[in-house]
Structures are given as C-alpha cells and as structure tokens.
C-alpha positions as a printed Julia matrix, in Angstrom:
340×3 Matrix{Float64}:
 -46.07  -39.71   23.33
 -43.74  -36.73   23.12
 -45.52  -33.35   23.41
 -45.68  -30.99   20.41
 -43.46  -27.92   20.82
 -45.75  -25.61   18.87
 -42.85  -23.21   18.01
 -40.76  -22.69   14.85
 -36.99  -22.93   15.38
 -35.33  -20.07   13.38
 -31.84  -20.96   14.56
 -30.34  -24.18   13.22
 -29.44  -26.63   15.92
 -25.86  -27.02   17.01
 -23.84  -30.03   15.96
 -25.02  -33.07   17.86
 -28.5   -31.6    18.43
 -30.0   -32.55   15.05
 -33.75  -33.03   15.08
 -35.13  -36.49   14.55
 -35.4   -37.7    10.99
 -39.17  -37.52   10.96
 -39.41  -33.96   12.3
 -41.22  -31.31   10.16
 -39.06  -29.26    7.79
 -40.03  -26.0     9.55
 -38.57  -27.24   12.81
 -35.11  -27.67   11.14
 -34.43  -24.0    10.71
 -37.26  -22.67    8.58
 -39.1   -19.42    9.16
 -39.44  -16.41    6.9
 -35.64  -15.83    6.55
 -33.39  -17.95    4.31
 -31.95  -20.79    6.4
 -28.39  -20.25    5.05
 -28.22  -16.63    6.21
 -29.44  -17.54    9.68
 -26.91  -20.36    9.9
 -23.95  -18.13    8.91
 -24.88  -15.38   11.34
 -25.36  -17.85   14.1
 -22.06  -19.58   13.32
 -20.08  -16.36   13.67
 -21.81  -15.37   16.88
 -21.47  -18.79   18.43
 -17.85  -19.14   17.32
 -16.94  -15.8    18.93
 -18.72  -16.7    22.16
 -17.32  -20.22   22.28
 -13.7   -19.53   21.26
 -13.21  -15.95   22.44
  -9.95  -16.92   24.17
  -8.47  -18.05   20.85
  -9.67  -14.92   19.06
  -7.84  -12.73   21.6
  -4.58  -13.93   20.0
  -5.56  -11.93   16.93
  -5.65   -8.6    18.79
  -1.91   -7.83   18.64
  -1.44   -8.86   14.98
  -4.45   -6.75   13.98
  -3.12   -3.74   15.93
   0.29   -4.23   14.25
  -1.27   -4.33   10.79
  -3.42   -1.27   11.48
  -0.48    0.81   12.74
   2.33   -0.27   10.44
   0.54   -1.48    7.3
  -2.79    0.28    6.85
  -2.28    3.66    8.53
   0.8     4.49    6.37
  -1.42    4.0     3.29
  -2.93    7.39    4.07
   0.4     8.88    3.03
  -0.3     7.84   -0.57
  -2.52   10.9    -0.84
   0.66   12.95   -1.24
   0.9    11.44   -4.74
  -2.13   13.55   -5.68
  -1.07   16.69   -3.84
   1.93   18.98   -4.15
   4.22   18.57   -1.14
   6.36   21.49    0.0
   8.94   21.15    2.79
   7.62   22.79    5.94
   4.0    22.5     4.81
   1.38   19.88    5.52
   2.64   16.28    5.5
  -0.25   15.44    3.16
   0.57   18.21    0.69
  -0.71   21.74    0.22
  -2.33   21.74   -3.22
  -4.45   19.17   -5.04
  -2.83   18.32   -8.41
  -4.71   15.16   -9.39
  -2.79   12.8   -11.7
  -0.1    15.36  -12.54
   2.77   13.32  -11.04
   1.59   10.09  -12.68
   1.55   11.79  -16.07
   4.96   13.27  -15.36
   6.36    9.8   -14.58
   4.93    8.24  -17.76
   6.37   11.13  -19.83
   9.71   10.93  -18.01
  12.6    10.01  -20.38
  13.67    7.37  -17.84
  10.22    5.73  -17.67
  10.61    3.09  -20.39
  14.16    2.25  -19.33
  13.3     1.57  -15.69
   9.98   -0.07  -16.59
  11.55   -2.5   -19.08
  14.45   -3.26  -16.72
  11.93   -4.05  -13.98
   9.88   -6.32  -16.23
  12.96   -8.15  -17.57
  14.53   -8.73  -14.17
  11.16   -9.79  -12.72
  10.53  -12.19  -15.61
  14.02  -13.69  -15.35
  13.56  -14.2   -11.62
  10.16  -15.81  -12.14
  11.18  -18.06  -15.04
  14.66  -19.09  -13.89
  14.65  -18.86  -10.09
  11.11  -19.98   -9.22
  11.24  -23.57  -10.65
  14.65  -24.39   -9.14
  13.43  -24.92   -5.52
  10.92  -27.46   -6.88
  13.67  -29.34   -8.7
  15.98  -29.23   -5.67
  13.18  -30.43   -3.35
  12.47  -33.39   -5.66
  16.19  -34.25   -5.74
  16.51  -34.03   -1.95
  13.4   -36.17   -1.59
  15.06  -38.93   -3.6
  18.1   -39.1    -1.31
  18.19  -42.26    0.81
  20.98  -41.21    3.19
  19.34  -39.07    5.89
  22.72  -37.72    7.04
  23.72  -36.58    3.58
  20.22  -35.14    3.04
  20.52  -32.99    6.2
  24.01  -31.89    5.17
  22.81  -30.88    1.7
  19.83  -29.0     3.16
  22.05  -27.11    5.61
  24.51  -26.09    2.9
  21.75  -24.85    0.6
  19.89  -22.98    3.37
  22.9   -21.01    4.63
  23.03  -18.24    1.98
  19.47  -17.18    2.82
  20.52  -16.15    6.33
  23.36  -13.94    5.13
  22.92  -10.2     5.09
  22.29   -8.68    1.71
  25.41   -6.56    2.19
  27.53   -9.7     2.67
  25.99  -11.3    -0.42
  26.78   -8.18   -2.44
  30.34   -8.27   -1.05
  30.74  -11.87   -2.22
  29.52  -10.9    -5.67
  32.01   -8.03   -5.89
  34.85  -10.26   -4.73
  34.05  -13.01   -7.21
  33.58  -10.68  -10.16
  36.48   -8.32   -9.49
  39.3    -8.0   -12.01
  41.45  -10.14   -9.73
  38.55  -12.22   -8.49
  38.02  -15.96   -8.73
  36.03  -15.87  -11.95
  38.57  -13.72  -13.78
  41.42  -15.91  -12.52
  39.69  -18.89  -14.11
  39.16  -16.9   -17.32
  42.82  -15.86  -17.33
  43.84  -19.46  -16.72
  41.91  -20.47  -19.84
  43.85  -17.91  -21.87
  41.25  -15.14  -22.16
  41.36  -11.52  -21.01
  39.74  -10.57  -17.64
  36.28   -9.0   -17.8
  35.23   -6.04  -15.68
  31.81   -7.54  -14.95
  30.5    -4.81  -12.64
  31.37   -2.02  -15.08
  29.57   -3.55  -18.07
  25.8    -3.18  -18.29
  25.39   -6.33  -20.4
  26.59   -8.54  -17.52
  24.37   -7.19  -14.76
  21.3    -9.38  -15.38
  23.32  -12.6   -15.44
  25.1   -11.62  -12.21
  21.83  -10.64  -10.5
  20.02  -13.87  -11.43
  23.02  -16.04  -10.49
  23.3   -14.44   -7.07
  19.54  -14.77   -6.58
  19.73  -18.5    -7.33
  22.61  -19.01   -4.91
  20.88  -17.08   -2.12
  17.23  -18.16   -2.33
  16.87  -21.58   -3.97
  17.9   -23.66   -0.94
  15.58  -21.9     1.49
  12.75  -22.04   -1.04
  12.72  -25.85   -0.83
  11.39  -25.87    2.74
   7.72  -25.53    1.82
   8.0   -28.06   -1.0
   9.71  -30.62    1.24
   6.94  -30.1     3.79
   4.32  -30.57    1.07
   6.02  -33.8    -0.07
   5.55  -35.35    3.37
   1.75  -35.05    3.03
   1.59  -37.39    0.01
   0.24  -40.81    0.92
   2.91  -43.56    0.58
   0.22  -46.0    -0.52
  -0.01  -44.11   -3.8
   3.67  -44.82   -4.52
   3.24  -48.45   -3.5
   0.26  -48.86   -5.82
   2.21  -47.2    -8.65
   5.17  -49.55   -8.13
   2.84  -52.56   -8.24
   1.52  -51.23  -11.55
   5.07  -51.01  -12.87
   5.62  -47.25  -12.73
   9.26  -46.13  -12.67
  10.6   -43.23  -10.58
   9.98  -40.63  -13.26
   6.39  -41.78  -13.78
   5.79  -41.72  -10.01
   7.16  -38.18   -9.85
   5.09  -36.97  -12.79
   1.77  -38.61  -11.82
   1.93  -38.57   -7.99
   4.56  -36.18   -6.61
   3.96  -33.13   -8.78
   0.12  -33.29   -8.53
   0.53  -33.72   -4.76
   2.47  -30.46   -4.35
   0.55  -28.55   -7.04
  -1.47  -26.41   -4.55
   1.78  -25.32   -2.87
   3.34  -24.5    -6.24
   0.33  -22.41   -7.28
   0.19  -20.45   -4.03
   3.93  -19.65   -4.11
   3.71  -18.74   -7.78
   0.95  -16.21   -7.04
   3.02  -14.74   -4.18
   6.04  -14.47   -6.47
   3.98  -12.75   -9.14
   2.92  -10.27   -6.46
   6.54   -9.24   -5.99
   7.19   -9.22   -9.74
   7.53   -5.41   -9.94
   9.43   -5.03   -6.66
  12.32   -7.21   -7.95
  15.22   -7.25   -5.47
  15.47   -3.59   -4.55
  18.19   -3.96   -1.92
  20.39   -6.2    -4.06
  20.04   -4.02   -7.14
  20.79   -0.91   -5.08
  23.95   -2.5    -3.67
  25.2    -3.95   -6.96
  24.43   -1.31   -9.56
  26.35    1.84  -10.47
  25.93    4.58  -13.1
  27.77    2.44  -15.66
  25.17   -0.35  -15.35
  22.08    1.88  -15.22
  20.95    0.9   -18.76
  20.18   -2.67  -17.58
  20.15   -2.38  -13.78
  18.08    0.69  -12.97
  14.57   -0.47  -11.98
  11.48    1.42  -10.8
  12.31    0.86   -7.11
  15.86    2.25   -7.4
  14.69    5.19   -9.54
  12.03    5.9    -6.92
  14.74    5.85   -4.23
  16.9     8.35   -6.1
  13.97   10.64   -6.85
  12.42   10.46   -3.38
  15.43   10.39   -1.07
  18.25   11.98   -3.05
  16.2    14.63   -4.85
  13.54   15.25   -2.18
  10.62   15.03   -4.65
   8.31   13.2    -2.27
   5.07   13.67   -4.24
   6.72   12.41   -7.43
   8.26    9.45   -5.6
   4.9     8.6    -4.0
   3.27    8.58   -7.43
   5.96    6.2    -8.74
   5.54    3.9    -5.76
   1.75    3.89   -6.14
   2.1     3.13   -9.85
   4.3     0.14   -9.03
   1.93   -1.07   -6.29
  -1.14   -0.9    -8.53
   0.56   -3.02  -11.18
   1.64   -5.54   -8.54
  -1.9    -5.73   -7.12
  -3.34   -6.21  -10.6
  -0.9    -9.05  -11.29
  -1.76  -10.81   -8.03
  -5.53  -10.55   -8.6
  -5.17  -11.78  -12.19
  -2.9   -14.68  -11.25
  -5.2   -15.69   -8.42
  -8.25  -15.65  -10.71
  -6.49  -17.63  -13.46
  -5.19  -20.21  -10.98
  -8.63  -20.59   -9.4
 -10.3   -21.23  -12.74
  -7.63  -23.46  -14.26
  -6.21  -25.63  -11.46
  -8.68  -24.96   -8.65
  -6.06  -23.66   -6.2
  -5.81  -20.02   -5.13
  -4.97  -17.73   -2.24
  -8.64  -16.91   -1.57
C-alpha cells in the first residue's frame, strides 16, 4: 500500500504530474488560498524560470519602447505649463488647461477639426474595405503566375516615398497633366485641381487607394490560407455557388483579421495622412485640406508656440485613444474579436 503523505499541496502540480483520480481534493491544490491565484502566480514564476532564454529577447524591444515611446511622453507636461525659450524644457509656469481652452476657442478649431473628421471618415469608409475586396478577387484567381504578377503590381506603390507619390499626384493633376489632357480631349476646359479646395478630398482619397490598397491585402491573403478547404468542399456538395461560399465561409473565416485591422485604423482616424496632406496642400486648399496635424505643425514649428502645439497634439491623442478603446469594447461585445 502506498504511504500517506500527510501534507497539503498548495502548489498545483505541473502538467503531466496530475494526482490520481481518487486523491483527496485538498491534495490537488487546496489550502487556505484560492487555488486559481496560486496557479497563476506559480505559472508566471515557472514560465520565467523555464523559458528565461526566450524572455531575454524581450529586453531590447522593451528598452526601445521605454526610451523612444514612453520617456518622450513626459514632454506632454509642457501642454500644461508655459514654455519660454531658454527656460526649462518642461515649462516655467503652471497654466493648467489654458492652452486647451485657447485651442477650442481658436477660430481655426472647427475648420481643422471637421477637415480631420471628414478625411478620416472617407479613408475609413472608402479605403478600408478595398483591400478585403482585392484579397477576395486575388484568391479567386486560378493562374498562380498572373496572381503573383497582380500582387507585385499592387504592392509597388506602398514602397514608394511619400515625396514621390506626391510628385506623381502633382504631375497627373497639373494643367498640362494626363488628367487634364484627357479632359481637353473630351472637349472640356482644363481644371486646376491643386488650386481648388473642392478637389482636394477626392485627390487625397484616390492617391491613398492607389498607394495602400495593394499592400493592405497581405494580411487578408494570409488569413484566407487558414480556412479549412473541407468547408468549401462540403459547401459545394450542398450546392453552394461561389458567392454563397464567400459569404458563409470566407468572410466569417477572416472576420477576426478584419476586426483587428478596423480597430487599428480607427486608432489612426485623427492622425489622417499628415505627411501626404502636408506635401499636397497649399493656402488655397486650406478650407478642405488643413487638418489638426498640419495646423499643429505650423503652430509648433513655424510659430514656435511649443506649449500650444503640445496641447493640440495631446487633444488629438486623447480622441484617438478614446476611439480605439470604444471600438475595441464594441467589437469584443458584438463579434467576440478584439485587440485585448
């Protein structure tokens, strides 16, 4: 007969060391403390001891984030303090929310805020779904050679410098550019696109589609490869056509990827495309092109109002963080997929 141990095991056994089925409940991790808390603490400690070599790979990324991502956040304090050139880098005088109130009461506030919201909404509504559509179309191609060719062609614009992309846009929309030559050929007068504020949003969204849609298909194509082929075979046996297979199998299969990327895109909703807008806009197109990021750039860099610019940047970041948290919560409760 096996001897009685006479002790209470407070630490749950490791995998593969489960107690026999007939053992007392106390010997499976009982004691005065809740079993779940003991198990979690023990899991972390054991994981660190067992896989410490793997965890060392995290040291450099964590140091990078601390130096270049988290430490600069301390500079946001200048949004609440009055900065004077030659004084303290964190400001000399505490002014509270003075700069935030000044931004909200600024005559330019509603113009840049509405431009930011409109451009962000257009990007989210028009540009975001297109990589999904393109990925589904590429997935239907049977010729592997043509599929690779199409992927290469659509990926290329993403690797171009933003300056080159802006140069292409200026060349195409110039008075003597390709678009105006086509318009002239059809018998109409040329349009000075880059000098008219009403054309800026169409030009921005079009260039965004050309530059980002192809590269955005990569994650969706990767997600499509994880769908079990047996599901399609079963659907074909049941008589489902291609559209029904796409609607009932393909789209649900890539739904987690769609939700995660949608949340990430919502996080950049307020940032819009700062570099592209800065390169494309001019004083004539300010009424529709000037966004919070470009206004912040002019105020902070050109005018030297660092405290005011920091307040604008913090205002934009808080809205972006709120949007991400809200989108993540809604996605978690509605479709069950979220970032955390």
